[in-house]
KESEVO-525599 format. One record per residue: residue in one letter; x, y, z of N, C-alpha, C in turn. Coordinates in pm, whole numbers, padded with zeros to 5 digits, always signed. Example, Ala and Ser with C-alpha at 12.3 -4.5 7.8 and 13.67 -1.06 7.14 Angstrom:
REM KESEVO-525599
A+01319-00569+00780+01230-00450+00780+01320-00330+00780 S+01285-00225+00708+01367-00106+00714+01290+00003+00787 
This chain:
REM KESEVO-525599
X+00092-00118+00001-00003+00003+00008+00097+00129+00005 X+00070+00220-00110+00138+00330-00108+00090+00433+00019 X+00202+00508+00055+00181+00601+00165+00232+00724+00171 X+00190+00823+00242+00256+00943+00219+00364+00950+00319 X+00482+01004+00275+00613+01013+00358+00616+01180+00378 X+00644+01200+00505+00680+01347+00560+00791+01353+00623 X+00856+01468+00594+01006+01484+00677+01028+01644+00700 X+01111+01637+00793+01176+01765+00834+01318+01747+00832 X+01390+01878+00872+01531+01881+00866+01564+01961+00997 X+01674+01897+01053+01724+01951+01182+01849+01901+01204 X+01929+01939+01323+02041+01900+01384+02012+01822+01516 X+02076+01761+01594+02044+01666+01712+01979+01768+01819 X+02058+01881+01817+02005+01987+01922+01866+02039+01913 X+01808+02022+01771+01656+02081+01773+01571+01985+01800 X+01586+01891+01798+01494+01762+01805+01403+01772+01903 X+01453+01815+02022+01320+01821+02130+01235+01915+02064 X+01258+02035+02024+01155+02105+01956+01064+02052+01806 X+01149+01982+01775+01079+01915+01662+00963+01833+01691 X+00961+01774+01812+00860+01699+01870+00729+01754+01863 X+00709+01876+01885+00582+01949+01885+00513+01943+01748 X+00605+01936+01619+00533+01907+01490+00514+01771+01492 X+00604+01668+01501+00571+01529+01505+00428+01516+01578 X+00446+01534+01703+00300+01504+01777+00180+01533+01699 X+00171+01689+01647+00077+01742+01571+00060+01647+01428 X+00153+01594+01376+00157+01507+01245+00068+01378+01283 X+00105+01307+01364+00078+01181+01430-00095+01198+01475 X-00125+01314+01538-00238+01350+01589-00338+01352+01471 X-00315+01424+01350-00407+01425+01241-00358+01320+01126 X-00261+01277+01120-00213+01187+01011-00132+01084+01077 X-00197+00993+01150-00094+00907+01197-00064+00768+01095 X-00118+00768+00986-00090+00675+00888+00044+00728+00783 X+00075+00847+00825+00194+00894+00737+00312+00849+00794 X+00413+00816+00708+00565+00775+00773+00643+00907+00779 X+00691+00916+00889+00756+01035+00959+00892+01011+00962 X+00976+01111+00893+01131+01105+00849+01196+01227+00912 X+01318+01210+00953+01406+01326+00988+01535+01316+00909 X+01563+01449+00833+01683+01465+00764+01784+01516+00853 X+01873+01475+00920+01951+01498+01032+02061+01572+00969 X+02086+01709+00983+02201+01791+00925+02341+01768+01027 X+02338+01644+01071+02422+01627+01188+02482+01471+01166 X+02549+01452+01261+02585+01306+01274+02574+01257+01420 X+02520+01138+01444+02478+01103+01599+02601+01068+01663 X+02620+01143+01790+02735+01112+01875+02735+00969+01939 X+02846+00930+01933+02877+00795+02005+02812+00796+02140 X+02728+00696+02153+02639+00689+02289+02507+00757+02306 X+02469+00836+02197+02347+00902+02193+02245+00810+02116 X+02158+00762+02192+02032+00683+02139+01916+00746+02120 X+01872+00754+01969+01763+00840+01941+01637+00724+01908 X+01654+00603+01963+01531+00526+01907+01419+00565+01964 X+01419+00630+02069+01286+00657+02125+01196+00778+02082 X+01291+00853+01965+01212+00960+01928+01125+00940+01822 X+01019+01042+01806+00890+00991+01736+00918+00975+01584 X+01020+00959+01532+01037+00932+01394+01028+00787+01332 X+00990+00770+01247+00995+00609+01177+01145+00603+01122 X+01201+00707+01084+01335+00706+01026+01436+00823+01043 X+01528+00787+01078+01649+00911+01072+01745+00898+00982 X+01775+01008+00903+01880+00997+00785+01983+01095+00813 X+02081+01068+00924+02214+01161+00899+02263+01207+00754 X+02347+01301+00757+02400+01347+00631+02479+01256+00558 X+02559+01181+00652+02657+01108+00577+02587+00962+00523 X+02436+00957+00554+02361+00858+00471+02305+00875+00339 X+02312+01017+00303+02235+01071+00208+02327+01061+00050 X+02430+00997+00070+02501+00986-00070+02546+01124-00136 X+02584+01223-00064+02619+01344-00112+02783+01336-00133 X+02792+01362-00256+02955+01368-00297+03060+01434-00212 X+03138+01403-00158+03263+01463-00077+03164+01552+00039 X+03090+01457+00122+03003+01523+00205+03061+01607+00330 X+03183+01543+00371+03254+01620+00463+03291+01767+00433 X+03363+01769+00328+03430+01886+00268+03305+02015+00242 X+03184+01926+00195+03091+02027+00161+03021+02060+00261 X+02978+01998+00361+02949+02027+00504+03006+02167+00576 X+03155+02158+00560+03209+02238+00619+03182+02386+00572 X+03139+02377+00432+03109+02515+00374+02999+02598+00408 X+02911+02524+00505+02765+02573+00544+02765+02592+00676 X+02683+02718+00726+02636+02727+00839+02518+02607+00893 X+02512+02595+01022+02379+02517+01046+02263+02519+00973 X+02228+02653+00962+02081+02683+00892+02114+02629+00727 X+02226+02697+00688+02252+02652+00537+02250+02489+00521 X+02323+02413+00598+02326+02259+00589+02194+02206+00609 X+02101+02241+00714+01976+02174+00732+01890+02208+00606 X+01910+02327+00538+01827+02340+00402+01873+02302+00268 X+02021+02279+00282+02093+02213+00162+02066+02063+00154 X+02028+01999+00255+02032+01837+00253+01883+01800+00206 X+01753+01918+00220+01621+01867+00199+01616+01797+00063 X+01650+01859-00038+01637+01785-00180+01700+01647-00174 X+01806+01624-00126+01863+01493-00128+01779+01373-00051 X+01719+01407+00041+01612+01310+00098+01484+01315+00025 X+01454+01403-00029+01304+01421-00102+01342+01335-00236 X+01458+01321-00294+01473+01226-00428+01471+01107-00382 X+01538+01069-00263+01534+00920-00207+01400+00892-00176 X+01321+00976-00119+01179+00918-00068+01095+00888-00203 X+01106+00978-00295+01026+00991-00408+01049+00861-00501 X+01162+00796-00455+01199+00655-00531+01176+00537-00457 X+01120+00560-00345+01047+00431-00297+00921+00375-00351 X+00920+00242-00353+00804+00195-00416+00675+00216-00359 X+00674+00243-00210+00547+00254-00155+00520+00422-00135 X+00589+00487-00204+00565+00639-00191+00422+00678-00273 X+00359+00759-00197+00234+00787-00280+00243+00960-00297 X+00354+01022-00223+00378+01149-00193+00470+01186-00108 X+00553+01302-00112+00619+01331-00007+00588+01484+00022 X+00580+01512+00150+00577+01643+00217+00672+01701+00300 X+00722+01789+00285+00819+01850+00366+00768+01977+00468 X+00805+01965+00593+00765+02054+00678+00873+02110+00776 X+00880+02250+00780+00975+02303+00852+00977+02258+00997 X+01087+02244+01093+01088+02192+01229+01011+02291+01305 X+00986+02417+01283+00909+02507+01383+00770+02504+01305 X+00735+02430+01223+00561+02440+01206+00503+02345+01303 X+00363+02366+01314+00266+02269+01375+00151+02271+01296 X+00091+02131+01298-00037+02130+01237-00142+02154+01339 X-00271+02211+01298-00374+02238+01370-00518+02167+01314 X-00495+02110+01214-00617+02007+01148-00555+01939+01039 X-00633+01823+00971-00583+01755+00880-00535+01832+00747 X-00457+01808+00665-00416+01828+00553-00481+01783+00419 X-00601+01782+00431-00647+01680+00310-00646+01771+00174 X-00640+01894+00200-00624+01968+00071-00495+01962+00008 X-00377+01935+00092-00259+01906+00041-00248+01751-00044 X-00309+01659-00012-00318+01529-00031-00395+01535-00150 X-00474+01612-00173-00570+01632-00291-00486+01703-00412 X-00423+01788-00361-00323+01872-00462-00221+01762-00514 X-00161+01661-00444-00094+01576-00492-00145+01481-00573 X-00247+01450-00570-00347+01370-00666-00340+01430-00796 X-00343+01560-00819-00340+01627-00954-00230+01709-01004 X-00146+01717-00942-00005+01804-00949+00129+01721-00913 X+00229+01786-00970+00358+01730-00942+00422+01785-00846 X+00390+01945-00811+00449+01987-00693+00359+02091-00648 X+00348+02095-00509+00249+02194-00453+00334+02300-00373 X+00317+02420-00357+00379+02533-00296+00295+02616-00216 X+00340+02709-00122+00261+02788-00084+00330+02927-00047 X+00259+03025-00133+00344+03142-00122+00337+03215-00005 X+00442+03307+00026+00449+03388+00146+00321+03471+00161 X+00273+03523+00047+00148+03612+00039+00053+03551-00035 X-00085+03556-00028-00169+03529-00131-00271+03644-00168 X-00235+03744-00102-00328+03875-00122-00221+04004-00128 X-00267+04101-00196-00189+04215-00186-00185+04275-00080 X-00067+04338-00011-00072+04412+00122-00153+04536+00103 X-00217+04561+00217-00291+04693+00210-00229+04835+00246 X-00098+04808+00290-00032+04940+00336+00090+04947+00286 X+00158+05066+00260+00290+05074+00232+00397+05030+00304 X+00342+05019+00464+00476+04976+00559+00471+04813+00533 X+00331+04748+00516+00323+04601+00491+00410+04582+00366 X+00361+04646+00252+00446+04620+00123+00579+04613+00139 X+00660+04721+00216+00796+04715+00233+00828+04594+00334 X+00754+04563+00417+00797+04434+00533+00770+04313+00444 X+00673+04291+00377+00630+04170+00355+00664+04141+00217 X+00594+04220+00104+00607+04192-00017+00768+04195-00081 X+00829+04304-00051+00963+04322-00073+01050+04237-00023 X+01010+04182+00118+01072+04082+00156+01082+03955+00065 X+00960+03921+00029+00942+03800-00052+01013+03802-00196 X+01013+03949-00227+01120+03953-00356+01275+03941-00336 X+01304+03947-00210+01451+03914-00176+01484+03776-00136 X+01358+03715-00058+01392+03594+00023+01323+03476-00074 X+01231+03495-00159+01165+03390-00232+01028+03427-00235 X+00944+03398-00326+00792+03411-00327+00718+03299-00244 X+00765+03192-00271+00714+03077-00196+00821+03028-00059 X+00725+03010+00055+00799+02975+00164+00813+02826+00163 X+00948+02787+00196+01001+02654+00185+00967+02597+00315 X+00885+02634+00403+00880+02578+00530+00781+02453+00494 X+00719+02465+00381+00633+02372+00326+00666+02320+00172 X+00654+02211+00143+00682+02147-00006+00599+02036-00011 X+00513+01995-00115+00475+01881-00143+00500+01822-00274 X+00558+01711-00310+00610+01655-00438+00540+01521-00449 X+00482+01500-00562+00441+01383-00608+00541+01259-00673 X+00531+01167-00665+00625+01052-00703+00619+01047-00868 X+00595+01147-00942+00608+01146-01075+00731+01159-01147 X+00748+01137-01292+00855+01173-01333+00918+01305-01318 X+00815+01423-01327+00867+01548-01311+00865+01592-01166 X+00801+01535-01085+00848+01536-00948+00988+01493-00912 X+01029+01367-00987+01173+01336-00960+01269+01435-01023 X+01221+01472-01129+01318+01551-01209+01354+01674-01127 X+01236+01719-01064+01244+01855-00995+01335+01823-00869 X+01334+01715-00814+01408+01689-00680+01567+01673-00723 X+01585+01625-00838+01731+01621-00898+01783+01742-00912 X+01678+01843-00998+01736+01963-01032+01755+02051-00897 X+01678+02068-00791+01690+02113-00684+01825+02058-00604 X+01847+01929-00636+01973+01890-00531+02089+01943-00600 X+02093+01953-00747+02217+01996-00817+02225+02144-00784 X+02133+02230-00769+02138+02377-00767+02181+02382-00599 X+02120+02328-00507+02189+02327-00379+02325+02271-00347 X+02362+02197-00400+02488+02142-00383+02610+02255-00397 X+02574+02355-00481+02654+02451-00515+02607+02588-00450 X+02480+02618-00443+02436+02760-00414+02308+02743-00311 X+02345+02712-00200+02284+02707-00077+02334+02789+00022 X+02317+02927-00007+02342+03017+00088+02275+03134+00100 X+02297+03200+00225+02229+03316+00248+02304+03442+00201 X+02287+03467+00060+02335+03551-00009+02256+03636-00088 X+02185+03730-00018+02067+03797-00080+02147+03887-00192 X+02253+03952-00173+02302+04004-00268+02374+03965-00378 X+02360+03832-00402+02367+03755-00522+02252+03670-00571 X+02126+03726-00523+02035+03661-00565+01996+03514-00500 X+02048+03490-00377+02050+03357-00315+01991+03388-00187 X+01923+03296-00153+01866+03278-00014+01825+03128+00032 X+01930+03064+00054+01951+02912+00088+01876+02819-00017 X+01776+02744+00029+01702+02645-00070+01581+02745-00137 X+01558+02853-00057+01411+02892-00086+01379+02976-00219 X+01489+03054-00243+01479+03142-00362+01465+03057-00491 X+01537+02950-00513+01561+02849-00621+01408+02834-00651 X+01307+02806-00554+01194+02766-00603+01113+02876-00681 X+01154+02983-00681+01091+03118-00759+01065+03049-00914 X+01164+02962-00950+01184+02910-01096+01104+02788-01106 X+01050+02725-00998+00989+02591-01026+00856+02612-01138 X+00772+02703-01095+00665+02706-01208+00713+02723-01337 X+00823+02794-01366+00842+02817-01522+00928+02685-01557 X+00980+02599-01468+01058+02498-01541+00995+02359-01553 X+00876+02344-01439+00827+02227-01432+00664+02235-01451 X+00628+02141-01513+00466+02135-01539+00408+02080-01405 X+00296+02105-01389+00202+02072-01286+00212+02135-01153 X+00265+02233-01144+00312+02304-01022+00185+02359-00954 X+00120+02319-00833+00017+02372-00791+00057+02477-00682 X-00018+02611-00682+00016+02711-00609-00094+02744-00516 X-00079+02684-00393-00205+02663-00297-00255+02809-00242 X-00323+02860-00304-00346+03003-00252-00470+02988-00161 X-00459+02919-00043-00558+02905+00051-00485+02985+00170 X-00585+03057+00243-00529+03120+00369-00501+03030+00480 X-00531+02901+00500-00514+02840+00614-00396+02762+00636 X-00297+02757+00519-00184+02684+00507-00072+02796+00530 X+00030+02739+00623+00164+02864+00632+00119+02984+00678 X+00058+02975+00778-00005+03112+00843+00135+03145+00924 X+00144+03298+00926+00264+03332+00988+00264+03472+00987 X+00332+03556+01082+00323+03691+01075+00355+03759+00951 X+00421+03704+00855+00459+03794+00734+00319+03788+00661 X+00202+03701+00663+00089+03712+00585-00049+03727+00698 X+00008+03779+00810-00113+03805+00905-00213+03922+00880 X-00135+04022+00811-00212+04144+00772-00308+04121+00687 X-00320+04030+00603-00442+03993+00520-00509+03848+00565 X-00508+03797+00668-00599+03702+00717-00647+03726+00851 X-00765+03693+00873-00833+03709+01025-00833+03552+01075 X-00732+03562+01196-00721+03439+01265-00812+03461+01394 X-00905+03356+01418-00993+03347+01531-00995+03236+01592 X-01073+03214+01709-01118+03100+01752-01025+03052+01859 X-01052+02918+01921-00972+02887+02059-00872+02782+02000 X-00747+02782+02085-00676+02661+02089-00713+02545+02169 X-00700+02423+02144-00595+02382+02039-00666+02367+01889 X-00814+02308+01910-00874+02250+01780-00949+02341+01714 X-00981+02462+01748-01120+02539+01704-01051+02680+01632 X-00907+02680+01599-00862+02809+01514-00913+02803+01388 X-00926+02929+01342-01008+02932+01233-00903+03036+01146 X-00894+03057+01022-00839+03137+00937-00934+03171+00816 X-00995+03305+00821-01080+03313+00746-01197+03247+00718 X-01228+03185+00828-01354+03083+00819-01300+02933+00804 X-01218+02921+00770-01147+02787+00756-01063+02740+00865 X-01055+02606+00908-00959+02547+00980-00800+02571+00969 X-00738+02635+01078-00624+02633+01047-00531+02520+01017 X-00469+02525+00900-00397+02384+00869-00275+02398+00935 X-00171+02478+00915-00066+02451+00989-00006+02617+00998 X+00050+02629+01140+00119+02762+01170+00274+02757+01146 X+00333+02856+01131+00484+02867+01106+00548+02933+01198 X+00612+02897+01309+00663+02989+01430+00812+03010+01367 X+00830+03065+01267+00974+03106+01229+01023+03220+01302 X+01151+03225+01331+01220+03338+01371+01193+03341+01529 X+01140+03233+01588+01106+03233+01719+01231+03237+01830 X+01332+03178+01826+01439+03170+01902+01514+03309+01890 X+01496+03386+01786+01572+03493+01796+01470+03632+01832 X+01351+03581+01865+01263+03701+01893+01188+03792+01787 X+01226+03752+01660+01162+03820+01530+01021+03781+01521 X+00986+03655+01562+00847+03620+01542+00753+03713+01603 X+00797+03758+01741+00704+03838+01832+00713+03963+01780 X+00806+04005+01732+00818+04164+01684+00744+04164+01554 X+00754+04059+01470+00667+04054+01338+00501+04070+01390 X+00477+03971+01480+00331+03955+01506+00269+04078+01564 X+00365+04156+01664+00300+04270+01715+00278+04390+01612 X+00358+04384+01506+00341+04473+01415+00216+04439+01301 X+00229+04288+01250+00139+04265+01154+00011+04200+01223 X+00013+04156+01345-00129+04105+01389-00147+04166+01528 X-00126+04272+01564-00139+04352+01678-00272+04320+01748 X-00376+04319+01667-00512+04309+01733-00583+04178+01729 X-00495+04086+01675-00541+03955+01662-00514+03854+01786 X-00609+03849+01846-00588+03771+02003-00538+03617+01979 X-00607+03576+01881-00570+03422+01856-00428+03393+01811 X-00379+03513+01732-00251+03497+01720-00134+03495+01812 X-00184+03579+01928-00096+03595+02053-00112+03470+02124 X-00226+03423+02127-00253+03304+02201-00171+03176+02141 X-00153+03159+02016-00084+03059+01956+00073+03103+01975 X+00142+03210+01984+00263+03236+02023+00285+03190+02166 X+00191+03225+02260+00217+03213+02420+00210+03055+02424 X+00129+02964+02362+00119+02831+02353+00245+02758+02326 X+00296+02811+02205+00436+02748+02143+00538+02785+02234 X+00528+02918+02302+00643+02952+02398+00651+02838+02512 X+00538+02811+02559+00535+02732+02681+00588+02586+02637 X+00530+02552+02515+00552+02428+02456+00699+02398+02451 X+00781+02467+02372+00919+02458+02340+01003+02481+02469 X+00948+02563+02573+01017+02601+02690+01038+02462+02750 X+00928+02387+02743+00936+02256+02847+01009+02139+02743 X+00988+02151+02624+01087+02049+02532+01233+02101+02535 X+01262+02220+02562+01388+02248+02550+01463+02211+02695 X+01415+02163+02770+01484+02116+02895+01538+01983+02885 X+01508+01930+02768+01568+01797+02743+01731+01821+02713 X+01816+01737+02793+01953+01735+02760+01996+01732+02618 X+01912+01669+02523+01956+01664+02389+01947+01797+02332 X+01903+01915+02377+01890+02031+02314+02030+02110+02339 X+02119+02045+02427+02274+02066+02456+02367+02002+02380 X+02332+01909+02293+02423+01857+02198+02481+01937+02112 X+02644+01927+02095+02695+02017+02008+02673+01959+01864 X+02652+02058+01767+02648+02017+01614+02794+01962+01581 X+02787+01860+01501+02896+01796+01474+02986+01854+01386 X+02945+01941+01308+03011+02016+01202+03061+02167+01257 X+03035+02190+01395+03053+02335+01449+03224+02353+01493 X+03289+02239+01495+03424+02257+01543+03522+02176+01461 X+03633+02205+01484+03749+02141+01440+03778+02028+01506 X+03843+01911+01480+03858+01809+01575+03932+01796+01712 X+04004+01942+01724+04050+01955+01840+03968+02040+01952 X+03844+02058+01901+03751+02121+01968+03719+02289+01948 X+03801+02327+01878+03803+02488+01829+03671+02508+01755 X+03601+02602+01787+03495+02649+01713+03534+02715+01585 X+03460+02666+01477+03490+02704+01334+03434+02859+01309 X+03522+02954+01279+03466+03082+01246+03411+03061+01114 X+03298+03174+01113+03222+03165+00972+03307+03209+00861 X+03402+03284+00888+03473+03354+00775+03591+03223+00736 X+03625+03151+00809+03694+03011+00777+03608+02939+00703 X+03490+02931+00706+03409+02838+00617+03403+02890+00469 X+03383+03024+00465+03387+03100+00339+03489+03103+00264 X+03616+03122+00315+03734+03099+00247+03767+02962+00206 X+03730+02852+00270+03726+02729+00212+03635+02691+00097 X+03525+02728+00107+03422+02745+00013+03473+02785-00118 X+03557+02901-00095+03578+02979-00221+03709+02921-00294 X+03808+02867-00222+03941+02824-00260+03920+02680-00300 X+03956+02635-00445+03932+02506-00485+04082+02429-00421 X+04183+02538-00423+04320+02491-00376+04306+02443-00240 X+04250+02497-00145+04230+02460-00012+04153+02344+00000 X+04056+02324-00077+03949+02208-00071+04049+02097-00135 X+04148+02118-00217+04209+01991-00270+04326+01950-00175 X+04379+02058-00125+04492+02050-00020+04454+01968+00129 X+04309+02011+00157+04245+01972+00294+04123+01886+00270 X+04118+01771+00206+03987+01718+00170+03913+01712+00327 X+03967+01688+00404+03881+01676+00545+03913+01809+00630 X+03855+01931+00593+03911+02033+00663+03887+02044+00833 X+03801+01959+00875+03785+01932+01031+03915+01882+01094 X+03994+01829+01018+04130+01740+01077+04222+01866+01111 X+04297+01835+01235+04383+01941+01278+04542+01880+01296 X+04530+01727+01253+04652+01660+01269+04782+01735+01161 X+04897+01767+01202+04990+01833+01131+04944+01961+01072 X+04852+02027+01172+04809+02173+01112+04682+02156+01045 X+04670+02106+00938+04547+02101+00875+04501+02219+00807 X+04371+02229+00787+04296+02368+00734+04316+02469+00826 X+04301+02407+00971+04275+02527+01061+04441+02594+01075 X+04538+02512+01055+04690+02567+01080+04694+02671+00966 X+04652+02629+00833+04653+02724+00736+04593+02850+00761 X+04438+02846+00816+04380+02949+00830+04425+03045+00920 X+04475+02976+01036+04546+03086+01146+04675+03135+01103 X+04712+03084+01035+04869+03143+00960+04874+03217+00846 X+04855+03159+00729+04830+03223+00587+04708+03282+00586 X+04596+03227+00638+04468+03299+00608+04479+03416+00686 X+04548+03456+00807+04554+03566+00846+04630+03681+00790 X+04732+03631+00707+04793+03726+00611+04740+03775+00479 X+04676+03648+00444+04576+03702+00320+04453+03783+00329 X+04383+03745+00461+04272+03790+00466+04261+03854+00606 X+04344+03984+00643+04341+04038+00789+04210+04073+00837 X+04128+04115+00733+04003+04191+00807+03912+04095+00823 X+03914+03967+00794+03835+03858+00846+03851+03826+01012 X+03975+03850+01043+04005+03862+01171+03981+03948+01265 X+03936+04048+01213+03847+04171+01274+03699+04167+01307 X+03655+04151+01410+03507+04107+01423+03424+04212+01387 X+03451+04343+01381+03374+04453+01343+03410+04475+01187 X+03517+04445+01125+03550+04450+00989+03482+04324+00915 X+03481+04219+00968+03446+04094+00898+03352+04080+00829 X+03206+04123+00884+03088+04128+00800+03085+04187+00676 X+03147+04308+00663+03133+04387+00537+03269+04321+00471 X+03349+04268+00491+03456+04209+00414+03405+04083+00344 X+03310+04014+00427+03269+03873+00378+03172+03896+00251 X+03076+04038+00262+03017+04050+00144+03088+04123+00021 X+03207+04183+00058+03280+04216-00049+03344+04090-00100 X+03388+03984-00039+03441+03868-00100+03358+03771-00160 X+03216+03789-00144+03133+03714-00224+03051+03794-00364 X+03106+03929-00342+03029+03997-00457+03033+03958-00571 X+03143+03879-00618+03160+03807-00741+03099+03673-00728 X+02987+03633-00770+02956+03489-00759+03038+03391-00806 X+03048+03271-00730+03140+03156-00779+03066+03043-00745 X+03098+02922-00817+03018+02802-00777+03083+02756-00612 X+03160+02802-00550+03197+02739-00422+03273+02612-00429 X+03220+02520-00331+03297+02391-00331+03299+02314-00464 X+03388+02280-00499+03418+02189-00622+03503+02091-00623 X+03553+02053-00477+03643+01934-00492+03586+01807-00523 X+03457+01803-00538+03406+01668-00595+03430+01643-00734 X+03511+01711-00804+03553+01662-00928+03493+01752-01048 X+03422+01852-00991+03379+01931-01109+03467+02027-01165 X+03488+02037-01308+03555+02121-01354+03568+02254-01310 X+03680+02348-01297+03699+02458-01248+03612+02553-01330 X+03552+02644-01265+03451+02756-01345+03521+02893-01327 X+03565+02919-01444+03649+03064-01466+03527+03173-01419 X+03582+03259-01321+03503+03368-01262+03552+03500-01328 X+03510+03537-01455+03525+03656-01554+03512+03760-01468 X+03395+03769-01386+03342+03897-01298+03460+03935-01189 X+03532+03831-01145+03613+03837-01044+03732+03901-01132 X+03797+03851-01224+03900+03909-01303+03886+04063-01325 X+03762+04073-01373+03722+04231-01410+03733+04301-01286 X+03685+04274-01174+03686+04352-01058+03838+04370-01011 X+03921+04272-01014+04047+04321-00996+04102+04413-01091 X+04090+04397-01235+04164+04499-01297+04090+04650-01270 X+03980+04658-01246+03910+04773-01237+03946+04839-01091 X+03983+04768-00993+04031+04794-00890+04184+04850-00891 X+04248+04804-00967+04383+04816-00996+04391+04958-01072 X+04304+04962-01164+04297+05099-01241+04269+05203-01140 X+04150+05182-01067+04119+05294-00953+04228+05312-00853 X+04298+05230-00809+04395+05231-00706+04522+05173-00751 X+04631+05227-00783+04748+05143-00805+04811+05075-00718 X+04784+05101-00594+04837+05024-00491+04773+04889-00492 X+04659+04871-00537+04590+04753-00567+04648+04666-00640 X+04708+04730-00769+04765+04650-00865+04906+04596-00830 X+04972+04695-00758+05111+04641-00697+05098+04508-00613 X+04998+04537-00536+04958+04414-00416+04903+04287-00521 X+04835+04332-00618+04783+04196-00690+04902+04139-00764 X+04985+04224-00812+05114+04174-00890+05193+04092-00799 X+05226+04147-00671+05319+04072-00592+05228+03929-00574 X+05124+03928-00523+05059+03814-00491+05063+03696-00589 X+05041+03742-00738+05032+03681-00852+05180+03601-00854 X+05271+03687-00848+05418+03638-00862+05431+03527-00750 X+05411+03551-00633+05407+03476-00522+05330+03322-00557 X+05221+03336-00601+05163+03217-00644+05229+03153-00777 X+05276+03230-00859+05324+03171-00973+05466+03089-00946 X+05532+03150-00848+05681+03094-00809+05629+02960-00734 X+05559+02953-00640+05532+02834-00547+05445+02739-00602 X+05348+02783-00691+05236+02667-00742+05238+02664-00896 X+05298+02763-00956+05291+02754-01113+05174+02796-01169 X+05155+02809-01312+05048+02845-01367+04918+02784-01330 X+04908+02666-01253+04807+02591-01203+04759+02664-01089 X+04843+02724-01027+04782+02806-00901+04714+02915-00921 X+04751+02998-01033+04682+03120-01100+04558+03057-01136 X+04529+02947-01207+04383+02916-01258+04322+02872-01136 X+04365+02832-01026+04295+02775-00922+04227+02898-00875 X+04320+03027-00869+04274+03139-00795+04166+03210-00872 X+04159+03215-00999+04039+03280-01084+03932+03186-01129 X+03952+03060-01085+03842+02951-01129+03775+02903-01017 X+03743+03004-00917+03659+02968-00790+03518+03003-00819 
């Protein structure tokens, strides 16, 4: 018998909070098979067998090429989103698959998702837009509609895909794109896994855009939706039962801030927020929430700075020299970063200057991690930038020439190619 497979993505330390989602899924759809895409590795001695998942899929089990070096290039949020299409593709290939649904770990169901199941019956892909109605005020246009233009039209806290040939093609396409380009770089037109899906309705047939106000309710669309009723089972949205609510940005406090602004007079929204606050506060007491992310540190325990991830991602020569950048034996990538990295990128070691410098370093788009064997991609825009800077500031030209000579002397022409083919 074919079944709906539903999954979410998180690291070990987020599993306690994920239980709120899983409990709601099992309440309304006990027949669904529940999976966890684990953007982590399970530490020795940690037993997850009592967790409410039917199957757990650690990153190392997803057949991602050169997964160790690839994982190093990502923050925990980027990695948790980057692995989503890889598990999607695997689930779609199962013989018992009637459809696959992805739900963000900070979503909760409040009624059955029968409309989603119906959509899978006549579509290849089902998406929910951030907004389904034009915003009524200039402030809301700036906060919500323009935010969607920057971050993506469709919210990837939800996705449903049918096990059709088109659905499988979509999963492969999305996997290919996220292998290289799952980054929070809005200035490059990228926002992790989400921005890519703007292209889905143009590239793939049978995309169902679910323009119903009861799905994916969140502060970013509360200005155009009337949320009423009582928790837990009588919450209504524009007269329909609330399907699921998205508690995005909860840990940072952004959710409350947005809700006060966009749903200030809607008491039910604030009741939902208070309920979730109490729920995750209790779940967060679990010692599992203190488990350290497997990819957060070098193997000597040193926390990996975000700039160190960026430079490794951008430098094919470093990827090839240090295929496992977490290792510190004989110095490893950590040794290079703390010595040569400090010389080549001094601003990245200044906490005040580092954010702006990281934006500058990523201003010319590159494919990033390529140690998996992909042919180097020549970045003509980076070369143009160097020449333009040299014309504007002769000192930059002198510095560039000295660096080019150093690379040519120590690594030959291949070294020059590596630097411009990032």
